[in-house]
N, C-alpha and C positions, 0 to 999 in steps of 0.2 A: 504493500500500500504506500509505504513511504517513498519508494523509488518511483512509483507511478505518479505520485503528487509532485515529486521533483521534476519529472518530465513535463507535466502540465504547467508547472510554475515557470520553467524556462521557455516554454512555448508562448506563454502569455507575455513574458518580458520581451521576447523576440518580436512578437506582433506589435507591442507598444512602441518599440524602437523603430520598426518599419513605418508605422503610422505617423510617428513624430517626424521622421524623415520626409514622408510624403507631404506633411503639412507645412514644412519649412519652405519659405519662399526662396527662389533662385536669387542670387546676388550678382548684379552687374558691376564689375570693377572698371572704373573710369580714370584714365590718366589726365591730370589737369595741372595748371600752374597758378601762381598768385596773380590776380587781376581784380583787385577790389574796385568798385563795390560788387562786381559780378561774382567773383570767386575769391575766397580767402579762408584759410584755416582759422583765422582769428575772428571771423564774423559769425553772427548767429546763423544757423543752418548752413554755414560755410559759404554764405553769399546767396543773393536771391536767384541767380542763374542755376546754382546747384539745387535750390529748392524747386525750381521749375522742372528740372530733369528728374529729381527724386519723385515728385508728385506724378509726373507723366508715366514713369515706369510703375509706380505704385498702383496707378489706375488699372494696370494690366496684371497686377499681382506679383511684381518683381521688386526686390530691394536693390539698393545702390550703395556702393562705397566709393569715395573719392580718394585718389592717391596723388600727392603733390610732388612735383618736380619742377626744375627749370623748364620753360616751355619747349625749348628745342629737344630736351631729353624726353619729355612726355610724348612728343611726336615720334621720336626715334624708337622708343620702347614699344609703342603701339604698332608701328610699322614692322618691328622685329617679331611681333607676336606675343610679347609679355602681357599686353592688354588687347582687348578687342575694340575698345571704345576710347576716344579722346575728344575733348571739346573745350571751348568752342573754336571753330576754325572757319575761315572764309573759303569760298569756292575757288578752285584753280584747276587747270588741266592736269597738272601733276598729281594733285590729290585725288581727282576723279579716277585716275588710273588704278590706284591702290585701295581706295575706300568707297564705301557707299556713303552718301550724304543723306542725313535725316531731313525731315521737314524743318522749315526755318524756326529757330529759337526766338527770333525777333530781329529788329533792325539795329545795327551798330553804326553810329554816326561820328565821324572825325571832323573836328573844326580847328580853325586857327584861333588861338587865345592870346589875350593881352591883359594888362592891368588897366583899370580906369585911370584916365589921364593921358594914355597913349591913344592915338587915333585908331578907331576900329576899321580895319581894312580887310579885303579878301586877299588870298595868296597872290593873285596875279598883279596886285598893286605894290608888292614888296620888291625892291631892287637889290640893295646891298645890306639891308639889315640882317643880322644873324637870326636864324630861326631854330628854336630848340626842337630836337627830335630824339627818339629813343632807339638805340641799337637793336637790330633784330626785328623791328616792326615794319610792316608793309602798309603804306598810306594810300594805296590806290594807284591806278595807271596814270591818272592825270598828274598826281604829285611826282611820280617816278619820271614822267616825261620832262618835268621842269626842274628836277633835282640838281642837274649840273649848273643851272643858272642861279641857284640859291646859295647863300652863305650859311651852311648848316652847322649848328652847334650840337654835337652828339653827346648823349648821356647814356649811362648804363641802366637807368630806370626812369619811369615817369616821375617818381618822387624827386629824383635829382634834377630833372629838367625843370620842374615847377619851382624848386628851391632857387635855381638860377634866375628864373623870372622874378621872383619876389625880391631877390638880392640885387636886382637891377643889372645883372650880367647879360641878359638878353631882354628884348622887348616883346618877342613873339615866340609862341611854341605851338606845335601841332600835337593834338591828343584826342583820344576818344572823349566825347562830351561827358558821359557819366563818370568816367575815371577822373577827369579834370575837376569836376565839381566836388566829388567825394574827397579827393586829396586836398583841395583848397580849403574845404571845411575843416579838415584835420589841422591844416597849417594855421588857420585863423585862430584855433583854440590855443595854439602855442605862441602866435604872434597877433594879438588882438588888434594892433594898429595897421595890419596889412590892408591894402586897397582891395576893392572888389574886382572880381574876374569878369571879363567880358569876352564875347566871341564874335567871329565874323558872321555876317548875315547868311552867307552861302556855305554849306558844308563842303569840305574838301573831298569827302568820300562818305557814302552811306551804303552799307551792304548787309544782307542777312548773314547770320552766323549759323553753324550747323554742328551736330554731332558727326564725327567720322567713325565708321565701323569698318574694320579691316576685312576686305573682300576675301582674303585667303582663309579666314576663319569660318568653319561651317555654321557657326551660330550667328554670324554677322547679319545676314539678311533677315532672319527671324527677329533678332533684336531690333533692327531698324523698323520693321513693320509694327512690332509691339509698341515701340516708343512713339511712332507716328500716330498710332491709334490713341494712346494715352494723351499725347499732346493735343490732339483734336478734341478730346473730351474737355481738357482744361480751357481750350479756346472757346468752345461752345458755351461753357458755364460762366465765362467771364473771369475765371480764376487766373488765367494767363495774363490778362491785362492788369489785374490787380497786383500780381507779383512784380510786374515790370514797373509799377509805380512806387514800389517800396523805397 
């Protein structure tokens, strides 16, 4: 009797473990980098864009974990197969060869910024003034075509570029508008006397951003379709627009 009960007990335990495994949601691992306010380890929910992606996958029953690297490394690791997904990235022919692109996460807009007191101009009106830019960033085909005509002041980060602007070392800089506003608010808390930030009326570049799913991975297309379905649910409910206003 005792040995029979032992058999049943282990059978019950095994069934419970199997059922627990069946009930556990699949976790999608995503390679990202620091880009506040969109993405940051130090922000609530790791930034509002991470929350968009988290909720879109959750709507289809999947969990998400974000893994932080320098941006170039996040891309290379995904291309090499360490991750299936990385985000956000803009569309390019090179990326379309290796990755599926998800539905658009939203529109990302880059502008020319200056401090109040300096004339607000568009990029085409600047001749010899140094313009702050960040290494490793792409600012659109229009900017690339004019790059050789501009006196560019390179920085290793958006933060460094903005500090140069506030210190008066440059009068203009090129930056994503959400990033510029978030960084300037942080800087104002440390330097209350700082002037206000103003931007050019015309954007330098405005493009949708996407999740990239590595085509060589057998799960990539399935994950793309699930994400797109979840994102569509967020969009229909109005939740996507609310998250972008955070």
